[in-house]
C-alpha positions as a Python dict, from the first residue, in 0.01 Angstrom:
ca = {
    (1, 'M'): (0, 0, 0),
    (2, 'A'): (374, -42, 131),
    (3, 'A'): (645, -22, -119),
    (4, 'G'): (719, -361, -278),
    (5, 'A'): (397, -505, -142),
    (6, 'Q'): (190, -721, -393),
    (7, 'P'): (-176, -651, -415),
    (8, 'C'): (-393, -931, -253),
    (9, 'E'): (-554, -1176, -511),
    (10, 'P'): (-937, -1160, -498),
    (11, 'V'): (-1083, -1457, -315),
    (12, 'R'): (-1264, -1678, -555),
    (13, 'P'): (-1584, -1801, -406),
    (14, 'R'): (-1673, -2167, -411),
    (15, 'V'): (-1994, -2221, -589),
    (16, 'L'): (-2214, -2530, -584),
    (17, 'V'): (-2492, -2564, -838),
    (18, 'T'): (-2729, -2864, -815),
    (19, 'G'): (-3006, -3010, -1019),
    (20, 'F'): (-3209, -3316, -973),
    (21, 'G'): (-3254, -3643, -1173),
    (22, 'P'): (-3588, -3778, -1300),
    (23, 'F'): (-3884, -3839, -1068),
    (24, 'P'): (-4249, -3968, -1097),
    (25, 'G'): (-4414, -3764, -1365),
    (26, 'A'): (-4090, -3618, -1509),
    (27, 'P'): (-3891, -3890, -1682),
    (28, 'V'): (-3676, -3603, -1823),
    (29, 'N'): (-3555, -3336, -1578),
    (30, 'P'): (-3380, -3056, -1758),
    (31, 'T'): (-3192, -2949, -1445),
    (32, 'E'): (-2983, -3253, -1475),
    (33, 'W'): (-2856, -3143, -1821),
    (34, 'L'): (-2851, -2772, -1700),
    (35, 'V'): (-2615, -2813, -1416),
    (36, 'E'): (-2382, -3050, -1605),
    (37, 'A'): (-2366, -2774, -1880),
    (38, 'L'): (-2291, -2505, -1628),
    (39, 'G'): (-2011, -2726, -1473),
    (40, 'G'): (-1853, -2761, -1805),
    (41, 'Q'): (-1814, -2387, -1861),
    (42, 'P'): (-1503, -2191, -1750),
    (43, 'W'): (-1552, -1970, -1444),
    (44, 'S'): (-1252, -1756, -1391),
    (45, 'D'): (-1387, -1576, -1081),
    (46, 'A'): (-1511, -1876, -893),
    (47, 'E'): (-1453, -2247, -817),
    (48, 'L'): (-1767, -2393, -939),
    (49, 'R'): (-1895, -2752, -882),
    (50, 'A'): (-2202, -2913, -1030),
    (51, 'A'): (-2398, -3194, -881),
    (52, 'V'): (-2697, -3399, -983),
    (53, 'L'): (-2898, -3525, -678),
    (54, 'A'): (-3131, -3818, -679),
    (55, 'V'): (-3494, -3728, -603),
    (56, 'E'): (-3483, -3945, -283),
    (57, 'Y'): (-3574, -3857, 83),
    (58, 'A'): (-3323, -4114, 212),
    (59, 'T'): (-3014, -3972, 35),
    (60, 'V'): (-3066, -3614, -36),
    (61, 'A'): (-2940, -3486, 292),
    (62, 'Q'): (-2651, -3722, 315),
    (63, 'N'): (-2529, -3613, -24),
    (64, 'A'): (-2554, -3264, 49),
    (65, 'E'): (-2352, -3292, 350),
    (66, 'K'): (-2086, -3483, 147),
    (67, 'L'): (-2084, -3196, -102),
    (68, 'G'): (-2048, -2970, 194),
    (69, 'E'): (-1746, -3161, 332),
    (70, 'S'): (-1575, -3199, -17),
    (71, 'H'): (-1637, -2842, -159),
    (72, 'S'): (-1734, -2618, 138),
    (73, 'P'): (-1951, -2401, -93),
    (74, 'D'): (-1981, -2024, -16),
    (75, 'I'): (-2270, -2008, -257),
    (76, 'A'): (-2526, -2292, -326),
    (77, 'I'): (-2770, -2250, -610),
    (78, 'H'): (-3023, -2521, -638),
    (79, 'F'): (-3230, -2574, -962),
    (80, 'G'): (-3537, -2778, -991),
    (81, 'L'): (-3819, -2846, -1229),
    (82, 'S'): (-4167, -2729, -1207),
    (83, 'A'): (-4418, -2794, -1489),
    (84, 'M'): (-4609, -2477, -1377),
    (85, 'A'): (-4299, -2242, -1366),
    (86, 'Q'): (-4332, -1921, -1557),
    (87, 'G'): (-3970, -1876, -1670),
    (88, 'F'): (-3703, -1867, -1396),
    (89, 'T'): (-3917, -1882, -1077),
    (90, 'L'): (-3723, -1718, -778),
    (91, 'E'): (-3822, -1897, -455),
    (92, 'R'): (-3810, -1641, -169),
    (93, 'I'): (-3873, -1893, 131),
    (94, 'A'): (-3819, -2263, 221),
    (95, 'R'): (-4094, -2419, 443),
    (96, 'N'): (-4025, -2678, 715),
    (97, 'E'): (-4300, -2901, 569),
    (98, 'I'): (-4347, -3212, 361),
    (99, 'R'): (-4662, -3280, 166),
    (100, 'R'): (-4695, -3655, 229),
    (101, 'G'): (-4847, -3896, -4),
    (102, 'R'): (-4613, -3840, -299),
    (103, 'A'): (-4348, -4107, -368),
    (104, 'D'): (-3991, -4008, -444),
    (105, 'S'): (-3793, -4160, -734),
    (106, 'A'): (-3710, -4469, -525),
    (107, 'G'): (-4092, -4530, -461),
    (108, 'E'): (-4063, -4424, -90),
    (109, 'L'): (-4284, -4183, 103),
    (110, 'A'): (-4164, -3918, 357),
    (111, 'A'): (-4156, -4045, 711),
    (112, 'S'): (-4285, -3728, 847),
    (113, 'D'): (-4458, -3398, 750),
    (114, 'R'): (-4167, -3195, 879),
    (115, 'I'): (-3818, -3186, 758),
    (116, 'C'): (-3635, -3123, 1090),
    (117, 'D'): (-3666, -2941, 1414),
    (118, 'G'): (-3643, -2576, 1335),
    (119, 'E'): (-3812, -2257, 1206),
    (120, 'A'): (-4124, -2285, 1012),
    (121, 'V'): (-3979, -2085, 719),
    (122, 'L'): (-3633, -1993, 616),
    (123, 'P'): (-3556, -1710, 358),
    (124, 'S'): (-3331, -1749, 51),
    (125, 'T'): (-3010, -1561, 95),
    (126, 'L'): (-2958, -1543, -293),
    (127, 'P'): (-2951, -1189, -436),
    (128, 'L'): (-3288, -1227, -578),
    (129, 'A'): (-3345, -871, -695),
    (130, 'H'): (-3009, -869, -854),
    (131, 'I'): (-3088, -1186, -1029),
    (132, 'E'): (-3428, -1067, -1154),
    (133, 'A'): (-3263, -755, -1300),
    (134, 'A'): (-3003, -950, -1478),
    (135, 'L'): (-3251, -1189, -1639),
    (136, 'K'): (-3491, -905, -1733),
    (137, 'A'): (-3197, -712, -1903),
    (138, 'H'): (-3153, -1010, -2124),
    (139, 'G'): (-3520, -1042, -2211),
    (140, 'L'): (-3557, -1376, -2028),
    (141, 'P'): (-3876, -1446, -1839),
    (142, 'V'): (-3862, -1445, -1452),
    (143, 'S'): (-4127, -1480, -1176),
    (144, 'W'): (-4142, -1489, -790),
    (145, 'S'): (-4281, -1751, -568),
    (146, 'D'): (-4348, -1801, -192),
    (147, 'D'): (-4415, -2174, -225),
    (148, 'A'): (-4133, -2411, -336),
    (149, 'G'): (-4368, -2696, -317),
    (150, 'G'): (-4374, -2987, -62),
    (151, 'Y'): (-4149, -3227, -242),
    (152, 'L'): (-3770, -3267, -263),
    (153, 'C'): (-3723, -2918, -414),
    (154, 'N'): (-3854, -2755, -97),
    (155, 'Y'): (-3668, -3029, 115),
    (156, 'L'): (-3326, -2936, -34),
    (157, 'F'): (-3391, -2576, -6),
    (158, 'Y'): (-3469, -2599, 363),
    (159, 'L'): (-3180, -2818, 419),
    (160, 'S'): (-2952, -2561, 244),
    (161, 'R'): (-3070, -2288, 469),
    (162, 'S'): (-3114, -2482, 809),
    (163, 'P'): (-2849, -2458, 1082),
    (164, 'Q'): (-2941, -2826, 1158),
    (165, 'W'): (-2678, -2945, 902),
    (166, 'P'): (-2360, -2755, 988),
    (167, 'R'): (-2147, -2948, 752),
    (168, 'F'): (-2357, -2801, 467),
    (169, 'A'): (-2376, -2440, 547),
    (170, 'P'): (-2318, -2199, 240),
    (171, 'A'): (-2339, -1837, 346),
    (172, 'M'): (-2555, -1764, 30),
    (173, 'S'): (-2804, -2013, -82),
    (174, 'G'): (-3154, -2061, -238),
    (175, 'F'): (-3364, -2239, -489),
    (176, 'I'): (-3477, -2160, -837),
    (177, 'H'): (-3745, -2344, -1042),
    (178, 'V'): (-3728, -2381, -1418),
    (179, 'P'): (-3998, -2495, -1667),
    (180, 'P'): (-3971, -2793, -1890),
    (181, 'L'): (-3769, -2771, -2207),
    (182, 'R'): (-3921, -2660, -2529),
    (183, 'S'): (-3759, -2740, -2866),
    (184, 'E'): (-3856, -2627, -3209),
    (185, 'G'): (-4204, -2513, -3113),
    (186, 'E'): (-4267, -2850, -2950),
    (187, 'G'): (-4340, -2870, -2575),
    (188, 'P'): (-4553, -2675, -2324),
    (189, 'A'): (-4611, -2302, -2382),
    (190, 'N'): (-4430, -2202, -2072),
    (191, 'G'): (-4126, -2401, -2162),
    (192, 'L'): (-3780, -2267, -2236),
    (193, 'C'): (-3532, -2372, -2506),
    (194, 'R'): (-3187, -2504, -2408),
    (195, 'R'): (-3016, -2185, -2522),
    (196, 'D'): (-3238, -1957, -2297),
    (197, 'M'): (-3229, -2190, -2010),
    (198, 'L'): (-2853, -2215, -2014),
    (199, 'Q'): (-2806, -1841, -2074),
    (200, 'G'): (-3046, -1761, -1782),
    (201, 'A'): (-2893, -2008, -1542),
    (202, 'G'): (-2534, -1866, -1624),
    (203, 'L'): (-2677, -1513, -1556),
    (204, 'I'): (-2801, -1632, -1220),
    (205, 'V'): (-2470, -1784, -1118),
    (206, 'A'): (-2277, -1472, -1232),
    (207, 'A'): (-2503, -1239, -1037),
    (208, 'C'): (-2451, -1442, -724),
    (209, 'I'): (-2076, -1436, -777),
    (210, 'E'): (-2081, -1067, -849),
    (211, 'V'): (-2268, -972, -528),
    (212, 'W'): (-2065, -1215, -317),
    (213, 'L'): (-1750, -1047, -434),
    (214, 'R'): (-1884, -697, -400),
    (215, 'E'): (-1984, -759, -19),
    (216, 'R'): (-1632, -880, 51),
    (217, 'R'): (-1443, -628, -133),
    (218, 'P'): (-1223, -410, 93),
    (219, 'Q'): (-1350, -64, 143),
    (220, 'A'): (-1115, 222, 10),
}
């Protein structure tokens, strides 16, 4: 470094975390609380924005594009509820399909069985192995999945990875399902308490930021 030169400040990635509101069969969606809690925490090494999306086919793409325009996320981590999730479920792939016949929170059905023109499957670009290691190191349950469902979770996942929406194009993005909440022994056996859910989600965000910064760190 030249004499008198100042070291470059590390670039802070712009991170977007999303959750969903209620939907038929799930009057309480823990991801709504979860992302709001994440957004309320200090993140010294990232510019983090949290957003709760309505479970509606008619608005999810438009709202995602608005978030892309206003925040331009480098990293997008989408959380969704699955009643069957075993801990934090790391979704490997998004499928270009919609399983028709299930109404969204507005009572509307999907107009097509495909999300858009494009590849049949698109892979997550989150550092899933790194995330798994971080969760296991803290004794939190984690599992893997190749099927994010045929509802709005998979819809948003595919949208986040598809080049069809250039105004929402995070370099690193993917989807993670969480189980229902469990409190003081009440709730489903696979549920997580708020403390564990928030800790795990924070570890997921931190793991993504760590890998993003490491990949962009100048080589000595």
